[in-house]
C-alpha positions as CSV (number, residue, x, y, z in Angstrom):
1,M,14.2,-30.9,3.4
2,P,11.4,-28.4,4.0
3,R,10.2,-27.9,7.6
4,R,6.8,-29.3,8.5
5,C,4.3,-27.2,10.3
6,R,2.1,-29.0,12.8
7,G,-1.6,-28.0,12.6
8,C,-1.3,-26.4,9.2
9,S,-4.0,-28.5,7.6
10,P,-7.6,-27.2,7.9
11,P,-9.7,-29.1,10.5
12,P,-12.3,-31.5,9.1
13,C,-15.1,-29.2,10.4
14,S,-13.7,-25.9,9.4
15,P,-16.2,-23.0,8.9
16,G,-16.0,-23.3,5.1
17,P,-13.7,-24.4,2.3
18,G,-12.5,-20.9,1.6
19,R,-11.7,-20.1,5.2
20,G,-9.9,-23.4,5.7
21,S,-8.0,-23.2,2.4
22,G,-7.1,-19.5,3.1
23,S,-5.7,-20.4,6.5
24,W,-3.8,-23.4,5.2
25,A,-2.3,-21.3,2.3
26,G,-1.3,-18.5,4.7
27,L,0.4,-20.8,7.2
28,S,2.1,-22.8,4.5
29,L,3.5,-19.6,2.9
30,L,4.7,-18.5,6.3
31,N,6.3,-21.8,7.0
32,A,8.1,-21.8,3.6
33,T,9.4,-18.2,3.7
34,V,9.9,-17.2,7.3
35,P,12.9,-18.3,9.3
36,A,12.0,-20.8,12.1
37,E,13.0,-18.3,14.9
38,R,10.4,-15.8,13.5
39,L,7.5,-18.0,12.8
40,A,5.5,-17.2,15.9
41,E,5.9,-13.4,15.3
42,A,4.9,-13.8,11.6
43,N,1.9,-16.0,12.6
44,A,0.8,-13.3,15.1
45,A,1.1,-10.6,12.5
46,L,-1.0,-12.7,10.0
47,N,-3.7,-13.2,12.6
48,V,-3.9,-9.5,13.6
49,G,-3.9,-8.4,10.0
50,G,-6.7,-10.9,9.1
51,Y,-8.9,-10.9,12.1
52,L,-8.8,-7.3,13.2
53,P,-10.4,-6.0,9.9
54,A,-12.7,-9.0,9.8
55,G,-14.1,-8.0,13.2
56,L,-14.1,-4.3,12.8
57,L,-16.1,-4.2,9.6
58,P,-19.3,-5.9,10.8
59,V,-19.1,-4.1,14.2
60,T,-18.8,-0.8,12.3
61,A,-21.7,-1.8,10.0
62,G,-23.8,-2.4,13.1
63,Y,-23.1,1.0,14.5
64,L,-23.8,2.5,11.1
65,G,-27.1,0.6,10.9
66,D,-28.2,2.1,14.2
67,A,-27.1,5.6,13.2
68,L,-28.2,5.8,9.5
69,G,-30.6,2.9,9.1
70,L,-30.1,-0.4,7.4
71,P,-30.3,0.6,3.7
72,A,-27.7,3.4,4.1
73,A,-25.5,1.3,6.3
74,T,-25.5,-1.5,3.8
75,T,-24.6,0.9,1.0
76,V,-21.7,2.4,3.0
77,F,-20.5,-1.1,4.1
78,G,-20.6,-2.3,0.5
79,A,-18.7,0.7,-0.8
80,V,-16.0,0.4,1.9
81,V,-15.6,-3.3,1.1
82,V,-15.3,-2.6,-2.6
83,A,-12.8,0.2,-2.0
84,L,-10.7,-2.0,0.3
85,A,-10.7,-4.8,-2.3
86,L,-9.6,-2.4,-5.1
87,V,-6.8,-1.0,-2.9
88,G,-5.7,-4.5,-1.9
89,G,-5.8,-5.8,-5.5
90,R,-3.7,-2.8,-6.6
91,A,-1.2,-3.3,-3.8
92,A,-0.9,-7.0,-4.7
93,R,-0.5,-6.3,-8.4
94,T,2.3,-3.8,-7.5
95,A,4.0,-6.2,-5.2
96,V,3.9,-9.0,-7.8
97,S,5.1,-6.9,-10.7
98,G,7.7,-5.0,-8.7
99,E,6.9,-1.7,-10.4
100,P,4.3,0.9,-9.3
101,I,1.2,1.2,-11.3
102,Q,0.8,4.5,-13.0
103,A,-2.6,6.3,-12.8
104,G,-4.7,5.6,-15.9
105,S,-2.6,2.6,-17.0
106,R,-4.2,-0.6,-18.2
107,S,-3.1,-4.2,-17.8
108,R,-1.4,-5.7,-20.8
């Protein structure tokens, strides 16, 4: 019988459906794959890995806006977010397929 995680369902007044669903999915995945004695550690790592970049990006964008002006800061911020998304997508694809992606290769 699978373990049941208390508090894994999103609260009724969550900040948004994507945020609530993402949290619920992450906690459910942890609960299903991590041994019970390591759940707290895994949850802490998930929170640091998610909230640290989520906080650093807008703070950095604010400092860039002060230093470079809003149009340039917005462009740099967008480029960084796109680059991080591409790197993350590539890493996820590699993790799922189990084999490294060769430069210049195309999906089948």
